[in-house]
PDB file of N, CA, C and O in Angstrom:
ATOM      1  N   MET A   1      69.357  11.127 -44.952  1.00  0.00           N
ATOM      2  CA  MET A   1      68.310  10.287 -44.414  1.00  0.00           C
ATOM      3  C   MET A   1      67.904   9.282 -45.479  1.00  0.00           C
ATOM      4  O   MET A   1      67.690   9.640 -46.637  1.00  0.00           O
ATOM      5  N   LYS A   2      67.802   8.038 -45.081  1.00  0.00           N
ATOM      6  CA  LYS A   2      67.398   6.975 -46.000  1.00  0.00           C
ATOM      7  C   LYS A   2      65.966   6.566 -45.667  1.00  0.00           C
ATOM      8  O   LYS A   2      65.635   6.324 -44.506  1.00  0.00           O
ATOM      9  N   LEU A   3      65.128   6.492 -46.686  1.00  0.00           N
ATOM     10  CA  LEU A   3      63.744   6.069 -46.520  1.00  0.00           C
ATOM     11  C   LEU A   3      63.690   4.548 -46.602  1.00  0.00           C
ATOM     12  O   LEU A   3      64.104   3.957 -47.599  1.00  0.00           O
ATOM     13  N   LEU A   4      63.173   3.917 -45.543  1.00  0.00           N
ATOM     14  CA  LEU A   4      63.107   2.458 -45.489  1.00  0.00           C
ATOM     15  C   LEU A   4      61.859   1.953 -46.189  1.00  0.00           C
ATOM     16  O   LEU A   4      60.759   2.456 -45.958  1.00  0.00           O
ATOM     17  N   ASP A   5      62.032   0.964 -47.040  1.00  0.00           N
ATOM     18  CA  ASP A   5      60.917   0.329 -47.732  1.00  0.00           C
ATOM     19  C   ASP A   5      60.175  -0.590 -46.766  1.00  0.00           C
ATOM     20  O   ASP A   5      60.775  -1.148 -45.847  1.00  0.00           O
ATOM     21  N   THR A   6      58.878  -0.745 -46.975  1.00  0.00           N
ATOM     22  CA  THR A   6      58.058  -1.594 -46.108  1.00  0.00           C
ATOM     23  C   THR A   6      58.624  -3.001 -46.009  1.00  0.00           C
ATOM     24  O   THR A   6      58.741  -3.540 -44.908  1.00  0.00           O
ATOM     25  N   MET A   7      58.973  -3.597 -47.120  1.00  0.00           N
ATOM     26  CA  MET A   7      59.450  -4.980 -47.102  1.00  0.00           C
ATOM     27  C   MET A   7      60.779  -5.117 -46.367  1.00  0.00           C
ATOM     28  O   MET A   7      61.040  -6.161 -45.769  1.00  0.00           O
ATOM     29  N   LEU A   8      61.610  -4.105 -46.395  1.00  0.00           N
ATOM     30  CA  LEU A   8      62.858  -4.146 -45.642  1.00  0.00           C
ATOM     31  C   LEU A   8      62.548  -4.318 -44.159  1.00  0.00           C
ATOM     32  O   LEU A   8      63.194  -5.109 -43.471  1.00  0.00           O
ATOM     33  N   ILE A   9      61.571  -3.587 -43.676  1.00  0.00           N
ATOM     34  CA  ILE A   9      61.179  -3.686 -42.273  1.00  0.00           C
ATOM     35  C   ILE A   9      60.532  -5.042 -41.988  1.00  0.00           C
ATOM     36  O   ILE A   9      60.808  -5.659 -40.960  1.00  0.00           O
ATOM     37  N   VAL A  10      59.682  -5.498 -42.886  1.00  0.00           N
ATOM     38  CA  VAL A  10      59.037  -6.805 -42.711  1.00  0.00           C
ATOM     39  C   VAL A  10      60.098  -7.900 -42.627  1.00  0.00           C
ATOM     40  O   VAL A  10      60.043  -8.744 -41.733  1.00  0.00           O
ATOM     41  N   TYR A  11      61.053  -7.895 -43.539  1.00  0.00           N
ATOM     42  CA  TYR A  11      62.132  -8.888 -43.495  1.00  0.00           C
ATOM     43  C   TYR A  11      62.936  -8.762 -42.206  1.00  0.00           C
ATOM     44  O   TYR A  11      63.320  -9.766 -41.606  1.00  0.00           O
ATOM     45  N   GLY A  12      63.183  -7.542 -41.791  1.00  0.00           N
ATOM     46  CA  GLY A  12      63.967  -7.314 -40.579  1.00  0.00           C
ATOM     47  C   GLY A  12      63.305  -7.821 -39.315  1.00  0.00           C
ATOM     48  O   GLY A  12      63.989  -8.191 -38.361  1.00  0.00           O
ATOM     49  N   ARG A  13      62.005  -7.842 -39.297  1.00  0.00           N
ATOM     50  CA  ARG A  13      61.321  -8.324 -38.094  1.00  0.00           C
ATOM     51  C   ARG A  13      60.817  -9.752 -38.237  1.00  0.00           C
ATOM     52  O   ARG A  13      60.055 -10.227 -37.395  1.00  0.00           O
ATOM     53  N   THR A  14      61.235 -10.438 -39.291  1.00  0.00           N
ATOM     54  CA  THR A  14      60.834 -11.824 -39.528  1.00  0.00           C
ATOM     55  C   THR A  14      62.077 -12.710 -39.569  1.00  0.00           C
ATOM     56  O   THR A  14      62.666 -12.897 -40.633  1.00  0.00           O
ATOM     57  N   PRO A  15      62.479 -13.254 -38.423  1.00  0.00           N
ATOM     58  CA  PRO A  15      63.706 -14.057 -38.391  1.00  0.00           C
ATOM     59  C   PRO A  15      63.706 -15.246 -39.354  1.00  0.00           C
ATOM     60  O   PRO A  15      64.774 -15.685 -39.781  1.00  0.00           O
ATOM     61  N   ALA A  16      62.540 -15.770 -39.701  1.00  0.00           N
ATOM     62  CA  ALA A  16      62.480 -16.912 -40.619  1.00  0.00           C
ATOM     63  C   ALA A  16      62.725 -16.525 -42.075  1.00  0.00           C
ATOM     64  O   ALA A  16      62.931 -17.398 -42.918  1.00  0.00           O
ATOM     65  N   SER A  17      62.705 -15.239 -42.377  1.00  0.00           N
ATOM     66  CA  SER A  17      62.909 -14.785 -43.746  1.00  0.00           C
ATOM     67  C   SER A  17      64.347 -15.028 -44.191  1.00  0.00           C
ATOM     68  O   SER A  17      65.286 -14.846 -43.415  1.00  0.00           O
ATOM     69  N   SER A  18      64.509 -15.434 -45.428  1.00  0.00           N
ATOM     70  CA  SER A  18      65.865 -15.609 -45.960  1.00  0.00           C
ATOM     71  C   SER A  18      66.575 -14.260 -46.144  1.00  0.00           C
ATOM     72  O   SER A  18      67.789 -14.216 -46.342  1.00  0.00           O
ATOM     73  N   PHE A  19      65.818 -13.170 -46.077  1.00  0.00           N
ATOM     74  CA  PHE A  19      66.391 -11.828 -46.211  1.00  0.00           C
ATOM     75  C   PHE A  19      66.586 -11.135 -44.861  1.00  0.00           C
ATOM     76  O   PHE A  19      66.971  -9.966 -44.817  1.00  0.00           O
ATOM     77  N   HIS A  20      66.323 -11.844 -43.765  1.00  0.00           N
ATOM     78  CA  HIS A  20      66.365 -11.231 -42.433  1.00  0.00           C
ATOM     79  C   HIS A  20      67.709 -10.570 -42.119  1.00  0.00           C
ATOM     80  O   HIS A  20      67.755  -9.386 -41.786  1.00  0.00           O
ATOM     81  N   SER A  21      68.783 -11.318 -42.223  1.00  0.00           N
ATOM     82  CA  SER A  21      70.113 -10.773 -41.877  1.00  0.00           C
ATOM     83  C   SER A  21      70.464  -9.568 -42.741  1.00  0.00           C
ATOM     84  O   SER A  21      70.973  -8.562 -42.246  1.00  0.00           O
ATOM     85  N   TRP A  22      70.192  -9.681 -44.016  1.00  0.00           N
ATOM     86  CA  TRP A  22      70.468  -8.569 -44.930  1.00  0.00           C
ATOM     87  C   TRP A  22      69.660  -7.335 -44.538  1.00  0.00           C
ATOM     88  O   TRP A  22      70.194  -6.227 -44.491  1.00  0.00           O
ATOM     89  N   ALA A  23      68.371  -7.531 -44.256  1.00  0.00           N
ATOM     90  CA  ALA A  23      67.505  -6.404 -43.904  1.00  0.00           C
ATOM     91  C   ALA A  23      67.957  -5.737 -42.610  1.00  0.00           C
ATOM     92  O   ALA A  23      68.000  -4.509 -42.522  1.00  0.00           O
ATOM     93  N   VAL A  24      68.290  -6.535 -41.620  1.00  0.00           N
ATOM     94  CA  VAL A  24      68.756  -5.983 -40.344  1.00  0.00           C
ATOM     95  C   VAL A  24      70.035  -5.185 -40.561  1.00  0.00           C
ATOM     96  O   VAL A  24      70.214  -4.116 -39.977  1.00  0.00           O
ATOM     97  N   GLN A  25      70.914  -5.702 -41.394  1.00  0.00           N
ATOM     98  CA  GLN A  25      72.167  -4.991 -41.688  1.00  0.00           C
ATOM     99  C   GLN A  25      71.880  -3.657 -42.379  1.00  0.00           C
ATOM    100  O   GLN A  25      72.485  -2.643 -42.033  1.00  0.00           O
ATOM    101  N   GLN A  26      70.973  -3.648 -43.341  1.00  0.00           N
ATOM    102  CA  GLN A  26      70.646  -2.415 -44.063  1.00  0.00           C
ATOM    103  C   GLN A  26      70.038  -1.372 -43.127  1.00  0.00           C
ATOM    104  O   GLN A  26      70.368  -0.189 -43.203  1.00  0.00           O
ATOM    105  N   ILE A  27      69.150  -1.821 -42.249  1.00  0.00           N
ATOM    106  CA  ILE A  27      68.538  -0.901 -41.282  1.00  0.00           C
ATOM    107  C   ILE A  27      69.604  -0.343 -40.351  1.00  0.00           C
ATOM    108  O   ILE A  27      69.635   0.860 -40.091  1.00  0.00           O
ATOM    109  N   ALA A  28      70.478  -1.208 -39.847  1.00  0.00           N
ATOM    110  CA  ALA A  28      71.533  -0.768 -38.932  1.00  0.00           C
ATOM    111  C   ALA A  28      72.466   0.241 -39.582  1.00  0.00           C
ATOM    112  O   ALA A  28      72.837   1.239 -38.964  1.00  0.00           O
ATOM    113  N   ILE A  29      72.841  -0.016 -40.816  1.00  0.00           N
ATOM    114  CA  ILE A  29      73.730   0.915 -41.522  1.00  0.00           C
ATOM    115  C   ILE A  29      73.050   2.269 -41.689  1.00  0.00           C
ATOM    116  O   ILE A  29      73.659   3.307 -41.432  1.00  0.00           O
ATOM    117  N   ALA A  30      71.799   2.261 -42.115  1.00  0.00           N
ATOM    118  CA  ALA A  30      71.081   3.529 -42.319  1.00  0.00           C
ATOM    119  C   ALA A  30      70.944   4.309 -41.014  1.00  0.00           C
ATOM    120  O   ALA A  30      71.180   5.517 -40.979  1.00  0.00           O
ATOM    121  N   VAL A  31      70.566   3.621 -39.955  1.00  0.00           N
ATOM    122  CA  VAL A  31      70.350   4.294 -38.670  1.00  0.00           C
ATOM    123  C   VAL A  31      71.661   4.832 -38.105  1.00  0.00           C
ATOM    124  O   VAL A  31      71.696   5.939 -37.568  1.00  0.00           O
ATOM    125  N   SER A  32      72.735   4.059 -38.222  1.00  0.00           N
ATOM    126  CA  SER A  32      73.988   4.472 -37.602  1.00  0.00           C
ATOM    127  C   SER A  32      74.813   5.440 -38.442  1.00  0.00           C
ATOM    128  O   SER A  32      75.802   5.985 -37.953  1.00  0.00           O
ATOM    129  N   THR A  33      74.430   5.664 -39.686  1.00  0.00           N
ATOM    130  CA  THR A  33      75.209   6.588 -40.514  1.00  0.00           C
ATOM    131  C   THR A  33      74.406   7.822 -40.895  1.00  0.00           C
ATOM    132  O   THR A  33      74.623   8.897 -40.336  1.00  0.00           O
ATOM    133  N   GLU A  34      73.492   7.685 -41.828  1.00  0.00           N
ATOM    134  CA  GLU A  34      72.778   8.854 -42.340  1.00  0.00           C
ATOM    135  C   GLU A  34      71.387   9.061 -41.760  1.00  0.00           C
ATOM    136  O   GLU A  34      70.749  10.078 -42.031  1.00  0.00           O
ATOM    137  N   GLY A  35      70.913   8.113 -40.967  1.00  0.00           N
ATOM    138  CA  GLY A  35      69.575   8.197 -40.404  1.00  0.00           C
ATOM    139  C   GLY A  35      68.583   7.442 -41.269  1.00  0.00           C
ATOM    140  O   GLY A  35      68.826   7.214 -42.454  1.00  0.00           O
ATOM    141  N   ALA A  36      67.462   7.055 -40.672  1.00  0.00           N
ATOM    142  CA  ALA A  36      66.457   6.274 -41.387  1.00  0.00           C
ATOM    143  C   ALA A  36      65.065   6.773 -41.027  1.00  0.00           C
ATOM    144  O   ALA A  36      64.835   7.303 -39.940  1.00  0.00           O
ATOM    145  N   ALA A  37      64.155   6.591 -41.956  1.00  0.00           N
ATOM    146  CA  ALA A  37      62.765   6.999 -41.751  1.00  0.00           C
ATOM    147  C   ALA A  37      61.864   6.075 -42.536  1.00  0.00           C
ATOM    148  O   ALA A  37      62.320   5.350 -43.420  1.00  0.00           O
ATOM    149  N   LEU A  38      60.589   6.102 -42.216  1.00  0.00           N
ATOM    150  CA  LEU A  38      59.612   5.419 -43.042  1.00  0.00           C
ATOM    151  C   LEU A  38      58.457   6.373 -43.266  1.00  0.00           C
ATOM    152  O   LEU A  38      58.162   7.224 -42.427  1.00  0.00           O
ATOM    153  N   ASN A  39      57.805   6.221 -44.410  1.00  0.00           N
ATOM    154  CA  ASN A  39      56.720   7.144 -44.734  1.00  0.00           C
ATOM    155  C   ASN A  39      55.403   6.632 -44.166  1.00  0.00           C
ATOM    156  O   ASN A  39      55.326   5.507 -43.671  1.00  0.00           O
ATOM    157  N   THR A  40      54.390   7.447 -44.239  1.00  0.00           N
ATOM    158  CA  THR A  40      53.099   7.093 -43.657  1.00  0.00           C
ATOM    159  C   THR A  40      52.463   5.895 -44.345  1.00  0.00           C
ATOM    160  O   THR A  40      51.746   5.127 -43.704  1.00  0.00           O
ATOM    161  N   VAL A  41      52.712   5.724 -45.634  1.00  0.00           N
ATOM    162  CA  VAL A  41      52.162   4.571 -46.346  1.00  0.00           C
ATOM    163  C   VAL A  41      52.789   3.286 -45.794  1.00  0.00           C
ATOM    164  O   VAL A  41      52.079   2.315 -45.535  1.00  0.00           O
ATOM    165  N   SER A  42      54.093   3.276 -45.617  1.00  0.00           N
ATOM    166  CA  SER A  42      54.763   2.096 -45.046  1.00  0.00           C
ATOM    167  C   SER A  42      54.257   1.810 -43.642  1.00  0.00           C
ATOM    168  O   SER A  42      54.001   0.657 -43.297  1.00  0.00           O
ATOM    169  N   LEU A  43      54.114   2.839 -42.839  1.00  0.00           N
ATOM    170  CA  LEU A  43      53.614   2.653 -41.482  1.00  0.00           C
ATOM    171  C   LEU A  43      52.206   2.061 -41.506  1.00  0.00           C
ATOM    172  O   LEU A  43      51.903   1.153 -40.732  1.00  0.00           O
ATOM    173  N   ALA A  44      51.351   2.566 -42.382  1.00  0.00           N
ATOM    174  CA  ALA A  44      49.987   2.033 -42.504  1.00  0.00           C
ATOM    175  C   ALA A  44      50.006   0.573 -42.948  1.00  0.00           C
ATOM    176  O   ALA A  44      49.231  -0.242 -42.447  1.00  0.00           O
ATOM    177  N   GLU A  45      50.892   0.244 -43.889  1.00  0.00           N
ATOM    178  CA  GLU A  45      50.993  -1.149 -44.347  1.00  0.00           C
ATOM    179  C   GLU A  45      51.432  -2.065 -43.210  1.00  0.00           C
ATOM    180  O   GLU A  45      50.896  -3.162 -43.051  1.00  0.00           O
ATOM    181  N   LEU A  46      52.395  -1.624 -42.429  1.00  0.00           N
ATOM    182  CA  LEU A  46      52.875  -2.430 -41.313  1.00  0.00           C
ATOM    183  C   LEU A  46      51.787  -2.619 -40.253  1.00  0.00           C
ATOM    184  O   LEU A  46      51.664  -3.691 -39.660  1.00  0.00           O
ATOM    185  N   CYS A  47      51.016  -1.586 -40.028  1.00  0.00           N
ATOM    186  CA  CYS A  47      49.957  -1.645 -39.015  1.00  0.00           C
ATOM    187  C   CYS A  47      48.758  -2.470 -39.458  1.00  0.00           C
ATOM    188  O   CYS A  47      47.975  -2.913 -38.617  1.00  0.00           O
ATOM    189  N   SER A  48      48.599  -2.684 -40.748  1.00  0.00           N
ATOM    190  CA  SER A  48      47.412  -3.383 -41.245  1.00  0.00           C
ATOM    191  C   SER A  48      47.603  -4.889 -41.405  1.00  0.00           C
ATOM    192  O   SER A  48      46.660  -5.591 -41.773  1.00  0.00           O
ATOM    193  N   GLU A  49      48.791  -5.392 -41.139  1.00  0.00           N
ATOM    194  CA  GLU A  49      49.022  -6.832 -41.254  1.00  0.00           C
ATOM    195  C   GLU A  49      48.198  -7.586 -40.216  1.00  0.00           C
ATOM    196  O   GLU A  49      47.995  -7.104 -39.102  1.00  0.00           O
ATOM    197  N   ASP A  50      47.728  -8.769 -40.592  1.00  0.00           N
ATOM    198  CA  ASP A  50      46.977  -9.619 -39.664  1.00  0.00           C
ATOM    199  C   ASP A  50      47.823  -9.937 -38.438  1.00  0.00           C
ATOM    200  O   ASP A  50      49.010 -10.244 -38.544  1.00  0.00           O
ATOM    201  N   GLY A  51      47.195  -9.857 -37.286  1.00  0.00           N
ATOM    202  CA  GLY A  51      47.867 -10.230 -36.048  1.00  0.00           C
ATOM    203  C   GLY A  51      48.864  -9.217 -35.532  1.00  0.00           C
ATOM    204  O   GLY A  51      49.601  -9.510 -34.590  1.00  0.00           O
ATOM    205  N   VAL A  52      48.909  -8.040 -36.116  1.00  0.00           N
ATOM    206  CA  VAL A  52      49.859  -7.018 -35.693  1.00  0.00           C
ATOM    207  C   VAL A  52      49.163  -6.014 -34.788  1.00  0.00           C
ATOM    208  O   VAL A  52      48.108  -5.479 -35.129  1.00  0.00           O
ATOM    209  N   ASP A  53      49.761  -5.767 -33.642  1.00  0.00           N
ATOM    210  CA  ASP A  53      49.269  -4.726 -32.738  1.00  0.00           C
ATOM    211  C   ASP A  53      49.810  -3.401 -33.263  1.00  0.00           C
ATOM    212  O   ASP A  53      50.988  -3.091 -33.080  1.00  0.00           O
ATOM    213  N   SER A  54      48.960  -2.628 -33.908  1.00  0.00           N
ATOM    214  CA  SER A  54      49.422  -1.414 -34.573  1.00  0.00           C
ATOM    215  C   SER A  54      50.095  -0.436 -33.620  1.00  0.00           C
ATOM    216  O   SER A  54      50.950   0.346 -34.038  1.00  0.00           O
ATOM    217  N   ALA A  55      49.723  -0.469 -32.354  1.00  0.00           N
ATOM    218  CA  ALA A  55      50.344   0.435 -31.381  1.00  0.00           C
ATOM    219  C   ALA A  55      51.802   0.067 -31.115  1.00  0.00           C
ATOM    220  O   ALA A  55      52.588   0.906 -30.676  1.00  0.00           O
ATOM    221  N   ALA A  56      52.159  -1.184 -31.381  1.00  0.00           N
ATOM    222  CA  ALA A  56      53.511  -1.643 -31.092  1.00  0.00           C
ATOM    223  C   ALA A  56      54.445  -1.579 -32.296  1.00  0.00           C
ATOM    224  O   ALA A  56      55.650  -1.778 -32.145  1.00  0.00           O
ATOM    225  N   VAL A  57      53.923  -1.309 -33.473  1.00  0.00           N
ATOM    226  CA  VAL A  57      54.737  -1.344 -34.690  1.00  0.00           C
ATOM    227  C   VAL A  57      55.897  -0.357 -34.628  1.00  0.00           C
ATOM    228  O   VAL A  57      57.047  -0.744 -34.836  1.00  0.00           O
ATOM    229  N   GLY A  58      55.614   0.891 -34.350  1.00  0.00           N
ATOM    230  CA  GLY A  58      56.676   1.898 -34.316  1.00  0.00           C
ATOM    231  C   GLY A  58      57.768   1.554 -33.328  1.00  0.00           C
ATOM    232  O   GLY A  58      58.953   1.640 -33.650  1.00  0.00           O
ATOM    233  N   GLY A  59      57.378   1.166 -32.133  1.00  0.00           N
ATOM    234  CA  GLY A  59      58.357   0.804 -31.114  1.00  0.00           C
ATOM    235  C   GLY A  59      59.200  -0.380 -31.516  1.00  0.00           C
ATOM    236  O   GLY A  59      60.407  -0.397 -31.274  1.00  0.00           O
ATOM    237  N   ALA A  60      58.575  -1.381 -32.134  1.00  0.00           N
ATOM    238  CA  ALA A  60      59.309  -2.572 -32.558  1.00  0.00           C
ATOM    239  C   ALA A  60      60.305  -2.252 -33.654  1.00  0.00           C
ATOM    240  O   ALA A  60      61.438  -2.734 -33.631  1.00  0.00           O
ATOM    241  N   VAL A  61      59.892  -1.450 -34.605  1.00  0.00           N
ATOM    242  CA  VAL A  61      60.780  -1.076 -35.709  1.00  0.00           C
ATOM    243  C   VAL A  61      61.995  -0.337 -35.180  1.00  0.00           C
ATOM    244  O   VAL A  61      63.125  -0.658 -35.547  1.00  0.00           O
ATOM    245  N   PHE A  62      61.777   0.640 -34.328  1.00  0.00           N
ATOM    246  CA  PHE A  62      62.891   1.444 -33.856  1.00  0.00           C
ATOM    247  C   PHE A  62      63.712   0.743 -32.780  1.00  0.00           C
ATOM    248  O   PHE A  62      64.897   1.043 -32.631  1.00  0.00           O
ATOM    249  N   ALA A  63      63.120  -0.181 -32.026  1.00  0.00           N
ATOM    250  CA  ALA A  63      63.900  -0.970 -31.072  1.00  0.00           C
ATOM    251  C   ALA A  63      64.871  -1.871 -31.819  1.00  0.00           C
ATOM    252  O   ALA A  63      66.033  -1.995 -31.430  1.00  0.00           O
ATOM    253  N   LEU A  64      64.399  -2.499 -32.892  1.00  0.00           N
ATOM    254  CA  LEU A  64      65.269  -3.337 -33.712  1.00  0.00           C
ATOM    255  C   LEU A  64      66.389  -2.499 -34.319  1.00  0.00           C
ATOM    256  O   LEU A  64      67.555  -2.893 -34.295  1.00  0.00           O
ATOM    257  N   ALA A  65      66.030  -1.361 -34.853  1.00  0.00           N
ATOM    258  CA  ALA A  65      67.034  -0.488 -35.471  1.00  0.00           C
ATOM    259  C   ALA A  65      68.053  -0.017 -34.452  1.00  0.00           C
ATOM    260  O   ALA A  65      69.248   0.007 -34.746  1.00  0.00           O
ATOM    261  N   ALA A  66      67.610   0.357 -33.267  1.00  0.00           N
ATOM    262  CA  ALA A  66      68.527   0.845 -32.232  1.00  0.00           C
ATOM    263  C   ALA A  66      69.472  -0.256 -31.771  1.00  0.00           C
ATOM    264  O   ALA A  66      70.663  -0.013 -31.571  1.00  0.00           O
ATOM    265  N   LEU A  67      68.948  -1.458 -31.604  1.00  0.00           N
ATOM    266  CA  LEU A  67      69.777  -2.578 -31.177  1.00  0.00           C
ATOM    267  C   LEU A  67      70.838  -2.879 -32.219  1.00  0.00           C
ATOM    268  O   LEU A  67      72.011  -3.049 -31.886  1.00  0.00           O
ATOM    269  N   ARG A  68      70.432  -2.946 -33.469  1.00  0.00           N
ATOM    270  CA  ARG A  68      71.382  -3.258 -34.528  1.00  0.00           C
ATOM    271  C   ARG A  68      72.339  -2.098 -34.778  1.00  0.00           C
ATOM    272  O   ARG A  68      73.502  -2.319 -35.117  1.00  0.00           O
ATOM    273  N   ALA A  69      71.870  -0.880 -34.617  1.00  0.00           N
ATOM    274  CA  ALA A  69      72.748   0.282 -34.807  1.00  0.00           C
ATOM    275  C   ALA A  69      73.854   0.287 -33.765  1.00  0.00           C
ATOM    276  O   ALA A  69      74.993   0.647 -34.061  1.00  0.00           O
ATOM    277  N   LYS A  70      73.516  -0.111 -32.546  1.00  0.00           N
ATOM    278  CA  LYS A  70      74.520  -0.170 -31.487  1.00  0.00           C
ATOM    279  C   LYS A  70      75.609  -1.179 -31.861  1.00  0.00           C
ATOM    280  O   LYS A  70      76.799  -0.908 -31.702  1.00  0.00           O
ATOM    281  N   THR A  71      75.191  -2.331 -32.353  1.00  0.00           N
ATOM    282  CA  THR A  71      76.137  -3.354 -32.795  1.00  0.00           C
ATOM    283  C   THR A  71      76.969  -2.846 -33.963  1.00  0.00           C
ATOM    284  O   THR A  71      78.186  -3.026 -33.996  1.00  0.00           O
ATOM    285  N   HIS A  72      76.297  -2.205 -34.927  1.00  0.00           N
ATOM    286  CA  HIS A  72      77.000  -1.689 -36.099  1.00  0.00           C
ATOM    287  C   HIS A  72      77.962  -0.569 -35.704  1.00  0.00           C
ATOM    288  O   HIS A  72      79.035  -0.455 -36.295  1.00  0.00           O
ATOM    289  N   SER A  73      77.608   0.253 -34.726  1.00  0.00           N
ATOM    290  CA  SER A  73      78.486   1.335 -34.283  1.00  0.00           C
ATOM    291  C   SER A  73      79.790   0.786 -33.729  1.00  0.00           C
ATOM    292  O   SER A  73      80.856   1.364 -33.943  1.00  0.00           O
ATOM    293  N   ARG A  74      79.703  -0.324 -33.021  1.00  0.00           N
ATOM    294  CA  ARG A  74      80.929  -0.942 -32.516  1.00  0.00           C
ATOM    295  C   ARG A  74      81.821  -1.384 -33.671  1.00  0.00           C
ATOM    296  O   ARG A  74      83.041  -1.232 -33.623  1.00  0.00           O
ATOM    297  N   PHE A  75      81.193  -1.933 -34.709  1.00  0.00           N
ATOM    298  CA  PHE A  75      81.937  -2.340 -35.898  1.00  0.00           C
ATOM    299  C   PHE A  75      82.593  -1.120 -36.557  1.00  0.00           C
ATOM    300  O   PHE A  75      83.772  -1.155 -36.908  1.00  0.00           O
ATOM    301  N   LEU A  76      81.815  -0.043 -36.720  1.00  0.00           N
ATOM    302  CA  LEU A  76      82.356   1.167 -37.346  1.00  0.00           C
ATOM    303  C   LEU A  76      83.481   1.779 -36.521  1.00  0.00           C
ATOM    304  O   LEU A  76      84.439   2.317 -37.076  1.00  0.00           O
ATOM    305  N   ALA A  77      83.369   1.700 -35.212  1.00  0.00           N
ATOM    306  CA  ALA A  77      84.398   2.280 -34.345  1.00  0.00           C
ATOM    307  C   ALA A  77      85.754   1.629 -34.604  1.00  0.00           C
ATOM    308  O   ALA A  77      86.793   2.284 -34.530  1.00  0.00           O
ATOM    309  N   LYS A  78      85.731   0.340 -34.907  1.00  0.00           N
ATOM    310  CA  LYS A  78      86.986  -0.352 -35.205  1.00  0.00           C
ATOM    311  C   LYS A  78      87.469  -0.034 -36.611  1.00  0.00           C
ATOM    312  O   LYS A  78      88.667   0.136 -36.840  1.00  0.00           O
ATOM    313  N   ALA A  79      86.535   0.045 -37.552  1.00  0.00           N
ATOM    314  CA  ALA A  79      86.902   0.252 -38.950  1.00  0.00           C
ATOM    315  C   ALA A  79      87.166   1.718 -39.276  1.00  0.00           C
ATOM    316  O   ALA A  79      88.154   2.048 -39.932  1.00  0.00           O
ATOM    317  N   ARG A  80      86.278   2.591 -38.814  1.00  0.00           N
ATOM    318  CA  ARG A  80      86.379   4.029 -39.113  1.00  0.00           C
ATOM    319  C   ARG A  80      85.911   4.828 -37.902  1.00  0.00           C
ATOM    320  O   ARG A  80      84.741   5.208 -37.844  1.00  0.00           O
ATOM    321  N   PRO A  81      86.777   5.093 -36.944  1.00  0.00           N
ATOM    322  CA  PRO A  81      86.364   5.798 -35.728  1.00  0.00           C
ATOM    323  C   PRO A  81      85.720   7.146 -35.984  1.00  0.00           C
ATOM    324  O   PRO A  81      84.905   7.591 -35.176  1.00  0.00           O
ATOM    325  N   ASP A  82      86.053   7.804 -37.068  1.00  0.00           N
ATOM    326  CA  ASP A  82      85.468   9.111 -37.368  1.00  0.00           C
ATOM    327  C   ASP A  82      84.026   9.027 -37.851  1.00  0.00           C
ATOM    328  O   ASP A  82      83.341  10.047 -37.923  1.00  0.00           O
ATOM    329  N   ALA A  83      83.551   7.819 -38.184  1.00  0.00           N
ATOM    330  CA  ALA A  83      82.195   7.656 -38.736  1.00  0.00           C
ATOM    331  C   ALA A  83      81.145   7.366 -37.667  1.00  0.00           C
ATOM    332  O   ALA A  83      79.951   7.342 -37.964  1.00  0.00           O
ATOM    333  N   VAL A  84      81.577   7.145 -36.428  1.00  0.00           N
ATOM    334  CA  VAL A  84      80.634   6.765 -35.377  1.00  0.00           C
ATOM    335  C   VAL A  84      79.962   7.995 -34.792  1.00  0.00           C
ATOM    336  O   VAL A  84      80.624   8.958 -34.404  1.00  0.00           O
ATOM    337  N   LEU A  85      78.654   7.949 -34.737  1.00  0.00           N
ATOM    338  CA  LEU A  85      77.890   9.022 -34.102  1.00  0.00           C
ATOM    339  C   LEU A  85      77.796   8.718 -32.615  1.00  0.00           C
ATOM    340  O   LEU A  85      77.460   7.596 -32.236  1.00  0.00           O
ATOM    341  N   ARG A  86      78.075   9.663 -31.798  1.00  0.00           N
ATOM    342  CA  ARG A  86      78.026   9.452 -30.349  1.00  0.00           C
ATOM    343  C   ARG A  86      76.717   9.921 -29.787  1.00  0.00           C
ATOM    344  O   ARG A  86      76.493   9.823 -28.580  1.00  0.00           O
TER     345      ARG A  86
END
């Protein structure tokens, strides 16, 4: 299990960030291979940002991860079929 840093998630949900693509890739790799998690401090930081609906943070984070993991799984299936989690 890989622990996701707060900024990785922030970059991943901010398309204007210069780190967006990298962050989305890192989240997708973690979710589709060893699993990913965030700690309560990161969750609190994400929920406390201005203009953020704290009730939607968890769903948004995991929806992004699931979408990218699905894409990454297709990539892994071609490269290493034994590495894909079904």
